[in-house]
C-alpha positions in Angstrom: -2.7 7.2 -3.0 0.0 5.1 -1.4 0.9 5.7 2.1 4.6 4.4 1.6 7.3 5.4 -1.1 9.0 2.8 -3.1 12.1 3.3 -1.0 10.2 2.5 2.0 8.5 -0.6 0.4 11.8 -1.8 -0.9 13.4 -1.6 2.6 10.7 -3.4 4.2 10.7 -6.4 1.7 14.4 -6.4 2.3 13.9 -6.4 6.1 10.9 -9.0 6.5 12.0 -11.4 3.7 8.6 -12.6 2.9 5.5 -11.4 1.0 2.2 -13.4 1.5 0.1 -13.6 -1.7 -3.6 -13.8 -1.7 -6.9 -13.3 -3.5 -10.5 -13.7 -2.6 -13.6 -11.9 -3.9 -15.1 -12.1 -0.5 -14.3 -8.9 1.5 -14.9 -10.0 5.0 -12.9 -13.3 4.3 -10.0 -11.2 2.9 -9.9 -8.9 5.8 -9.7 -11.9 8.1 -6.6 -13.3 5.9 -5.0 -10.0 6.2 -5.5 -9.5 9.9 -4.1 -13.1 10.5 -0.8 -12.6 8.4 -0.5 -9.2 10.2 -0.7 -10.8 13.6 1.7 -13.5 12.5 4.5 -10.6 11.8 3.8 -10.2 8.0 4.0 -6.3 7.1 3.3 -6.7 3.6 0.8 -8.4 1.5 0.3 -8.8 -2.1 -3.5 -9.0 -3.2 -3.3 -11.0 -6.6 -6.0 -9.2 -8.5 -7.3 -12.0 -10.6 -11.0 -12.1 -10.4 -14.0 -9.7 -11.4 -14.4 -6.7 -9.2 -11.1 -7.4 -7.5 -10.8 -3.8 -7.3 -13.6 -3.2 -5.2 -12.2 -5.8 -2.5 -8.8 -4.3 -2.7 -10.1 -1.0 -2.1 -11.8 -2.1 0.9 -8.8 -4.0 2.1 -6.7 -0.9 2.1 -9.3 1.2 4.1 -9.5 -1.7 6.7 -5.6 -1.8 6.8 -5.1 1.8 7.1 -7.7 2.1 10.0 -7.2 -1.3 11.9 -3.6 -2.7 10.9 -0.8 0.1 11.4 2.1 -0.4 9.5 0.8 -3.0 7.0 1.7 -2.3 3.5 -0.8 -3.6 1.0 0.1 -4.0 -2.6 -1.5 -5.7 -5.7 -0.4 -8.3 -7.9 -1.4 -9.7 -11.4 -1.3 -6.3 -13.0 -0.8 -6.4 -16.6 -1.2 -3.0 -17.8 -0.8 0.6 -17.1 -4.6 1.4 -16.8 -4.8 -1.4 -14.2 -1.7 -0.3 -12.2 -3.1 3.4 -12.2 -6.6 2.2 -10.8 -4.9 0.1 -8.1 -2.8 3.1 -7.2 -5.6 5.5 -7.0 -7.3 2.7 -4.6 -4.3 3.0 -2.3 -1.8 0.6 -3.9 1.8 0.8 -2.0 3.3 -1.5 -4.4 2.5 -3.0 -8.1 3.7 -6.5 -9.0 3.3 -7.8 -12.6 3.8 -11.2 -14.0 5.5 -9.6 -17.2 7.8 -6.7 -17.7 6.0 -3.6 -19.4 7.3 -0.4 -19.8 4.0 1.4 -19.6 3.4 0.3 -16.0 7.1 1.2 -15.0 6.2 4.8 -16.4 2.9 4.9 -14.4 4.4 3.7 -11.1 7.4 5.8 -11.3 5.4 9.0 -11.9 3.8 8.4 -8.4 7.1 7.1 -6.9 5.3 3.6 -6.2 7.4 0.6 -6.1 6.9 -1.8 -9.2 8.0 -5.3 -9.5 8.1 -7.0 -13.0 8.1 -10.8 -13.8 11.4 -11.2 -15.6 13.0 -14.2 -16.8 16.1 -13.2 -18.6 19.0 -11.1 -17.8 18.0 -8.6 -20.7 14.8 -8.0 -19.1 16.2 -7.5 -15.8 18.7 -5.0 -17.1 16.1 -3.2 -18.9 13.9 -3.1 -15.8 16.6 -1.6 -13.5 17.4 0.9 -16.3 13.8 2.0 -15.9 14.2 2.3 -12.2 13.1 -1.1 -11.0 14.4 -2.0 -7.2 13.4 -5.6 -6.8 12.8 -8.0 -9.8 9.9 -10.7 -9.6 11.2 -14.1 -10.8 8.2 -15.9 -12.0 7.5 -18.6 -12.1 10.1 -19.2 -9.4 9.8 -23.1 -9.6 10.7 -23.1 -13.3 14.0 -21.1 -12.8 15.1 -22.2 -9.3 17.6 -21.0 -7.2 20.6 -21.7 -9.3 19.2 -19.1 -11.9 19.3 -16.6 -8.9 22.7 -17.4 -8.4 23.7 -17.1 -12.0 22.3 -13.7 -12.0 24.0 -12.4 -9.0 27.5 -13.4 -10.6 27.7 -10.5 -12.9 24.9 -8.3 -11.5 25.4 -8.3 -7.7 23.4 -5.3 -7.4 20.1 -7.0 -8.6 17.4 -7.7 -5.9 15.4 -10.5 -6.8 12.0 -12.1 -5.3 11.1 -15.4 -6.6 7.2 -16.2 -6.7 5.9 -19.6 -7.3 7.7 -22.7 -5.9 8.5 -21.1 -2.7 7.4 -23.2 0.3 7.5 -22.3 4.1 10.4 -24.9 4.9 13.8 -24.5 6.0 15.2 -26.5 3.1 13.3 -24.5 0.3 13.9 -21.0 2.0 17.6 -21.7 2.6 18.1 -22.8 -0.9 16.6 -19.4 -2.1 18.4 -16.9 0.2 21.6 -18.9 0.2 21.4 -18.1 -3.7 21.0 -14.4 -3.0 17.3 -13.6 -3.0 16.2 -10.4 -1.5 12.8 -11.5 -0.3 10.3 -14.3 -1.5 6.6 -14.2 -2.1 4.4 -17.0 -0.9 0.9 -17.9 -1.9 -1.0 -21.2 -1.7 1.8 -23.1 0.1 1.4 -20.7 3.0 -2.3 -19.5 2.7 -3.7 -23.0 1.7 -7.2 -23.9 0.4 -7.6 -25.8 3.7 -7.0 -22.8 5.8 -9.3 -20.8 3.9 -11.9 -23.4 3.7 -11.8 -24.1 7.2 -11.4 -20.4 8.3 -8.6 -21.3 10.5 -7.0 -18.1 11.0 -5.2 -19.0 14.0 -3.3 -21.6 12.1 -2.6 -19.2 9.3 -1.2 -16.8 12.0 1.0 -19.4 13.3 2.2 -20.4 9.8 3.2 -16.9 8.9 5.0 -16.6 12.2 6.9 -19.9 11.6 7.8 -19.0 8.2 9.2 -15.5 9.2 11.2 -17.3 11.9 12.6 -19.5 9.2 13.5 -16.5 7.0 15.2 -15.0 9.8 17.2 -18.4 10.7 18.4 -19.0 6.9 19.5 -15.6 6.7 22.0 -15.7 9.4 
């Protein structure tokens, strides 16, 4: 069961401005990545559940976070149906991120007051998701739509909160473009948690990179 309500998670997303994204089927490696992100100042992490037995890894990570990383909000991504959403919520997911907008996932998450963030690509999808109670929209793939799309949405719908994922980089140029366009937060995967870092198990560099990215977010938001 989730440790945090959808309102608490939405507030944390808004306050921190960045969510690292990561997947591995190696439990111990995943724990190290989670701790490195935590030590760098991240207080949310999206576990992109894309591999076989991903739920077993996620369950172990939740137990680890609850015991060792106070205040860490762990959620799940790449969820494509309500059954999977329910499985991960039973394992302790504090938020559910999806690549597509599905009403069955909305219903399952709303029943438990767990934040869900659907991948949307049109104003119609965004409007329907918000009608079903969505707090933060996932813009995916972010690099296809770009900051101009966000700016366009915020014109007629200034109340819409958007989180782009894909094409977000930990640079001042990239992040300033997104936040100047009006995003609430960003999701960052391989451009933050790189293959090189994982291959070399350079968790100190990951901690430093997460801290640097969060510092940039704070700077460009001013």
